[in-house]
C-alpha positions in Angstrom: 216.4 -60.2 133.1 215.1 -56.6 134.0 211.3 -56.0 133.2 210.4 -52.7 131.6 207.0 -51.4 132.7 205.4 -49.4 130.0 202.4 -47.0 130.1 199.6 -49.1 128.8 197.1 -47.8 126.2 193.9 -47.3 128.0 191.5 -47.4 125.0 192.1 -46.6 121.2 191.6 -42.9 121.5 193.9 -42.3 124.6 197.5 -40.8 123.6 198.7 -40.2 127.1 198.1 -40.8 130.9 199.0 -38.9 133.9 200.7 -40.6 136.9 198.7 -39.6 139.8 200.4 -41.6 142.4 203.3 -44.0 142.6 202.4 -46.8 145.0 206.0 -48.0 145.1 209.5 -46.4 145.6 212.7 -47.4 144.2 214.3 -50.3 146.1 210.9 -51.9 146.9 210.3 -55.5 146.5 207.2 -56.3 144.3 205.3 -59.2 143.0 203.7 -59.4 139.4 200.4 -58.4 140.8 201.4 -55.5 143.0 199.6 -52.2 142.5 202.4 -50.1 141.0 200.8 -46.7 140.4 197.7 -45.0 139.7 197.2 -43.1 136.5 194.2 -41.1 134.9 193.2 -40.0 131.5 190.4 -37.4 130.7 188.0 -40.2 131.0 188.9 -42.5 134.0 191.6 -43.5 136.5 193.3 -46.8 136.6 195.9 -48.9 138.6 198.7 -50.5 136.8 200.2 -53.8 138.2 203.9 -54.4 138.3 203.7 -57.2 135.7 206.8 -59.0 137.0 208.4 -59.8 140.4 211.6 -58.2 141.6 213.1 -55.1 142.9 212.1 -51.5 141.6 215.3 -50.3 140.1 214.1 -47.0 138.8 211.0 -44.8 138.4 211.3 -42.8 135.1 208.8 -40.1 135.9 207.4 -38.2 138.7 203.9 -38.0 140.1 201.9 -35.6 138.0 203.7 -36.2 134.7 201.7 -36.7 131.5 203.3 -39.7 129.8 202.6 -41.0 126.4 201.2 -44.4 126.1 203.7 -47.2 125.3 206.4 -45.1 126.9 208.7 -47.1 129.7 207.7 -45.8 133.2 209.8 -47.9 135.4 212.3 -50.7 135.4 212.1 -53.8 137.7 214.9 -56.2 138.1 217.4 -57.7 140.5 219.2 -55.7 143.1 222.1 -53.9 141.5 221.2 -54.6 138.1 222.0 -51.9 135.5 218.6 -50.3 134.7 220.0 -48.1 132.1 221.4 -51.1 130.4 217.9 -52.7 130.5 216.5 -49.8 128.6 219.2 -50.0 125.9 218.7 -47.4 123.2 215.9 -45.7 125.3 218.1 -45.5 128.5 218.0 -41.6 128.5 214.5 -41.5 127.4 212.7 -41.8 130.6 215.1 -39.7 132.8 215.1 -37.1 130.1 211.4 -36.8 130.0 211.3 -36.7 133.8 213.8 -33.8 133.8 211.9 -32.1 130.9 208.6 -32.5 132.6 209.9 -31.0 135.8 211.5 -28.2 134.0 208.1 -27.7 132.0 206.3 -27.6 135.4 208.8 -25.0 136.7 208.5 -22.8 133.6 204.6 -23.2 133.9 204.6 -22.1 137.5 207.0 -19.1 136.6 204.7 -18.1 133.7 201.7 -18.4 136.0 203.2 -16.4 138.7 204.3 -13.7 136.1 200.8 -13.7 134.4 199.1 -13.0 137.7 201.1 -9.8 138.4 199.8 -6.6 136.6 202.4 -5.1 134.5 204.1 -2.3 136.5 205.0 0.9 134.7 208.3 2.7 135.9 208.0 4.5 139.2 209.0 7.8 137.3 205.9 7.6 135.2 203.5 7.8 138.1 202.0 10.8 139.8 200.9 10.7 143.4 197.1 11.1 144.2 195.4 14.4 145.0 196.7 14.9 148.7 195.4 17.4 151.4 194.3 20.8 150.3 196.9 22.4 152.5 199.6 21.4 150.2 198.1 22.5 147.0 198.6 25.7 144.9 195.6 28.2 144.8 192.9 26.4 143.0 189.4 27.2 142.0 186.4 24.8 143.5 185.6 23.6 140.0 189.3 22.9 139.4 189.5 21.1 142.7 186.4 18.9 142.1 187.8 17.7 138.7 191.3 17.0 140.1 189.9 15.0 142.9 187.6 13.1 140.6 190.4 12.4 138.1 193.1 12.0 140.8 195.3 14.7 139.4 198.0 16.1 141.5 198.0 20.0 141.4 201.6 21.0 142.0 201.7 23.5 139.1 200.9 27.1 138.6 197.6 27.9 136.8 196.4 30.4 134.3 194.2 32.2 136.4 194.9 35.4 138.3 197.9 35.1 140.6 198.7 31.6 139.1 195.5 30.3 140.5 194.6 26.8 139.0 191.5 26.7 137.1 189.4 24.0 135.4 191.1 24.2 131.9 194.4 23.8 133.6 193.5 20.4 135.1 191.9 19.4 131.8 195.3 20.3 130.2 197.1 18.0 132.6 194.7 15.2 131.9 195.5 15.3 128.1 199.0 13.8 129.0 197.5 10.9 130.9 195.4 7.9 130.0 191.8 8.0 131.3 190.8 6.1 134.5 188.3 3.2 134.6 185.3 3.9 136.8 186.6 1.5 139.3 189.9 3.2 139.5 188.1 6.6 140.1 186.1 5.2 142.9 189.3 3.6 144.6 191.0 5.2 147.5 194.4 7.0 147.2 197.3 5.6 145.2 200.0 6.4 142.7 198.5 6.9 139.2 200.5 5.9 136.2 200.4 7.8 133.1 199.2 4.9 131.1 197.4 1.8 132.1 196.7 -1.9 130.9 193.1 -1.7 130.5 191.0 -1.3 127.1 192.6 1.7 125.1 195.4 2.1 127.6 192.9 3.0 130.5 194.2 3.0 134.0 192.8 0.3 136.1 192.7 -0.5 140.0 195.3 -3.0 139.3 197.7 -0.4 137.8 197.2 1.9 140.7 198.0 -0.9 143.1 201.0 -2.1 141.1 202.4 1.6 141.0 202.2 1.9 144.8 204.0 -1.5 145.2 206.6 -0.1 142.8 207.0 3.0 145.0 207.2 1.1 147.9 203.9 2.4 149.3 201.3 0.2 150.9 198.2 -0.3 148.7 195.0 0.8 150.2 192.5 -1.8 151.2 190.2 -0.7 148.5 192.9 -1.7 145.9 193.7 -5.2 147.2 191.9 -8.4 147.9 192.8 -11.9 149.0 192.8 -14.7 146.5 194.0 -18.1 145.9 195.7 -19.7 142.8 195.2 -23.3 141.7 197.4 -24.7 138.9 195.3 -26.3 136.1 196.7 -29.8 136.1 195.6 -33.5 136.0 192.3 -34.4 134.5 191.2 -30.7 134.4 194.1 -29.8 132.3 193.3 -32.6 129.9 189.6 -31.6 129.7 190.7 -28.0 129.0 193.1 -28.8 126.4 190.5 -31.1 124.6 187.9 -28.3 124.7 190.4 -25.8 123.3 191.5 -28.2 120.7 187.8 -28.9 119.6 187.0 -25.1 119.2 190.2 -24.5 117.5 190.2 -27.4 114.9 186.4 -27.3 113.9 183.9 -24.7 112.7 181.3 -25.0 115.2 177.7 -23.8 114.7 174.9 -23.9 117.3 171.2 -24.0 116.4 168.5 -23.4 119.1 164.9 -24.6 119.1 162.2 -26.2 121.4 159.9 -29.0 121.4 156.3 -29.2 122.7 156.7 -31.3 126.0 153.3 -32.0 127.1 153.3 -35.7 125.9 156.8 -35.9 127.2 155.7 -35.0 130.7 152.6 -37.2 130.6 154.6 -40.4 129.7 157.3 -39.4 132.2 154.6 -39.3 135.0 153.2 -42.8 133.9 156.7 -44.5 133.7 158.2 -42.7 136.7 157.5 -45.7 139.0 159.9 -47.6 136.5 162.6 -45.2 137.0 162.3 -43.5 133.6 163.5 -39.9 133.4 163.0 -37.2 130.9 166.6 -37.6 130.0 166.0 -41.3 129.2 163.0 -40.2 127.0 165.2 -37.8 125.1 168.0 -40.4 124.6 165.4 -42.7 123.1 164.1 -40.0 120.7 167.5 -39.0 119.7 168.6 -42.7 118.9 165.7 -43.0 116.6 165.8 -39.7 115.0 169.6 -40.0 114.1 168.6 -43.2 111.9 166.8 -40.8 109.5 169.8 -38.3 109.3 172.9 -40.5 109.1 175.2 -37.5 108.4 174.6 -36.5 112.0 175.7 -39.8 113.2 179.4 -39.3 112.0 183.0 -38.5 112.6 185.0 -36.1 110.6 188.6 -37.2 110.3 191.0 -35.1 108.3 189.0 -34.7 104.9 187.0 -37.8 105.5 183.4 -37.9 107.0 182.7 -41.5 108.4 179.0 -42.1 108.7 178.0 -45.0 111.2 175.2 -47.5 110.8 174.6 -48.0 114.6 174.1 -45.2 117.0 176.7 -45.3 119.9 175.3 -42.6 122.1 177.6 -40.7 124.3 176.2 -39.0 127.4 177.9 -36.2 129.3 178.1 -37.0 133.1 179.3 -34.4 135.8 181.5 -36.1 138.3 183.9 -34.9 141.0 186.8 -35.7 138.7 185.4 -33.5 136.0 183.1 -34.2 132.8 183.1 -37.7 131.4 181.3 -39.3 128.4 180.3 -42.8 128.7 178.7 -44.5 125.7 175.4 -46.3 125.3 176.4 -48.8 122.4 173.8 -49.7 119.9 171.4 -47.3 121.4 169.1 -47.5 118.2 168.4 -51.1 118.9 167.7 -50.8 122.5 164.3 -50.1 124.2 163.4 -47.3 126.3 163.9 -49.5 129.4 167.3 -50.7 128.2 168.4 -47.2 127.5 167.5 -46.1 131.1 169.1 -48.9 132.7 172.3 -48.6 130.7 172.2 -44.8 131.4 171.9 -45.3 135.1 174.6 -47.9 135.1 177.1 -45.8 133.2 176.6 -42.8 135.3 177.2 -44.7 138.4 180.5 -46.2 137.4 181.6 -42.7 136.1 180.8 -41.2 139.5 182.4 -43.9 141.6 185.6 -44.0 139.2 185.3 -47.5 138.1 184.5 -46.8 134.4 186.6 -49.0 131.9 188.2 -47.5 128.9 185.9 -49.3 126.5 182.8 -47.7 128.2 184.2 -44.4 127.6 185.1 -44.3 123.9 183.5 -44.9 120.5 180.7 -42.6 120.7 179.2 -41.4 117.4 176.9 -38.6 118.7 176.8 -37.0 122.3 173.9 -35.7 124.4 174.6 -33.1 127.3 171.6 -32.4 129.6 171.8 -29.2 131.6 168.1 -28.8 131.9 168.0 -29.8 135.6 170.0 -26.6 136.3 167.2 -24.4 134.7 169.5 -23.6 131.7 167.4 -22.3 128.9 170.0 -22.5 126.0 173.8 -22.9 125.8 176.6 -24.0 123.4 177.7 -27.5 123.9 181.3 -28.0 122.5 181.9 -30.9 120.0 183.2 -34.2 121.3 185.7 -34.5 118.4 185.8 -36.2 116.0 181.9 -36.4 116.2 180.1 -34.0 113.9 177.3 -32.9 116.2 176.2 -32.7 120.0 173.0 -32.2 121.3 172.5 -29.7 124.5 169.3 -30.5 126.4 167.8 -27.4 128.2 165.1 -27.1 130.8 161.3 -27.2 130.2 159.4 -23.8 130.0 156.1 -22.5 129.3 155.7 -20.9 126.0 152.8 -19.1 124.1 151.3 -20.9 121.2 148.3 -19.7 119.0 145.2 -21.7 119.7 141.5 -21.7 119.2 141.1 -22.1 122.9 143.3 -20.3 125.3 143.9 -21.8 128.7 142.8 -18.7 130.8 139.7 -16.6 130.9 140.7 -13.9 128.4 139.8 -15.7 125.2 142.8 -14.2 123.4 143.5 -17.3 121.3 146.9 -18.0 123.0 147.8 -21.0 125.0 150.9 -21.5 127.3 152.1 -24.9 126.9 155.5 -26.5 128.2 158.4 -26.8 125.7 161.7 -28.4 126.2 164.8 -26.5 124.6 167.4 -28.1 122.5 170.8 -26.6 121.5 172.5 -28.4 118.7 176.0 -27.8 117.9 177.5 -29.2 114.5 180.7 -29.1 112.7 180.1 -26.7 109.8 182.8 -28.4 108.0 181.0 -31.7 107.8 177.4 -30.4 107.5 175.6 -27.3 106.7 173.0 -25.2 108.7 170.0 -26.4 106.8 170.6 -30.2 107.1 171.3 -29.7 110.9 168.0 -27.7 111.2 166.1 -30.6 109.5 167.5 -33.1 112.0 166.6 -30.7 114.9 163.1 -30.1 113.5 162.6 -33.9 113.2 163.8 -34.4 116.8 161.5 -31.8 118.2 158.7 -33.6 116.3 159.7 -37.0 117.8 159.8 -35.5 121.4 156.4 -33.8 120.8 154.8 -37.3 119.7 157.0 -39.3 122.0 153.9 -41.5 122.6 153.8 -42.5 119.0 157.5 -42.9 118.8 157.4 -45.4 121.9 154.6 -47.3 120.3 156.5 -47.7 117.0 159.3 -49.1 119.1 
């Protein structure tokens, strides 16, 4: 009897997987443990075994297809066996999806190609650039300068003596044409359309280049440049879709603040031989602060806010495949050393592509650290359905009032290191003031990290 291979569910939150590579082809003989294909989600990549011995009768999808979980992806059986009969009521499902997916990709490519071309106005609506002075009607110096600047062709008689074109004649001609952008004015010769695609109908460099292509004239080098196009697909597309959905489905509000970081740097120096980093200390402070503000350690699902007792701390990790968010489970119960060890382990499995689905799901609050890049503040995007995410920024010197200044001017101002935090919350689940209270408490915890560590 034929074996139907389905797309397995890779974690509770994964709804589909992308087939990145078929490792077999139709007609191949496989064993139950044969690696059949590679798939990836927005979190990690996996290999799917055949699950049964036999002949590959049918591959129902193409490489690159995004397949819903629990959907049939292939049929394995005996040579000559009816694979459509094996699928039963779903016999057209896989083939239909494959055709649809292929058509979708073709349509997507067509849309991409069309969107990359600047809309071209009809050739009849364009006017050639100002050409050589020998071909022009009599024109005053001021009118000539304006015509050259605005790229107006002077082939008409003017209102000056003997039909001489004067400045007001050029200005009258300009009233029937949209204005040019600064870049379009600075560009070389080209056919100028009557209206453009820029803001307020302004004529852009792209409009001039398109007009010249329409008229069959070669565009000047100043109006053209080489470029490459890369289709957004695979994990990059999934991440893009998730970010877009996060912003579309939630009311996101970002608060920025900073915490005094003198003690943070001192503790980091002492514990550096043990591999403790600034990020580890921040994760520890976050795990303890969330216990005081449980409404921040929550999910918003529909009209329900689900508050969690334990802190499962997500941490954003930059990898070659894109952004991944592994989870430090029960972080509120772990020591600083345990948090540091688990953070390093999870970052390593993400970067080498061996992270498991369970290690990449179930977070209740996320931390994203861009401080190492010198970022002073940013707007982290919610990892939905979480109601909050913390962005960690760089450490900067900031002025604070003090009885003693740390220079020789006796001005009563000291410059002390501060670490920046950017907190994004879902305003549907919590208001600005409660979010600010959490951020203030976190700042105090970081400023007194030595006392927080002593309390465990």
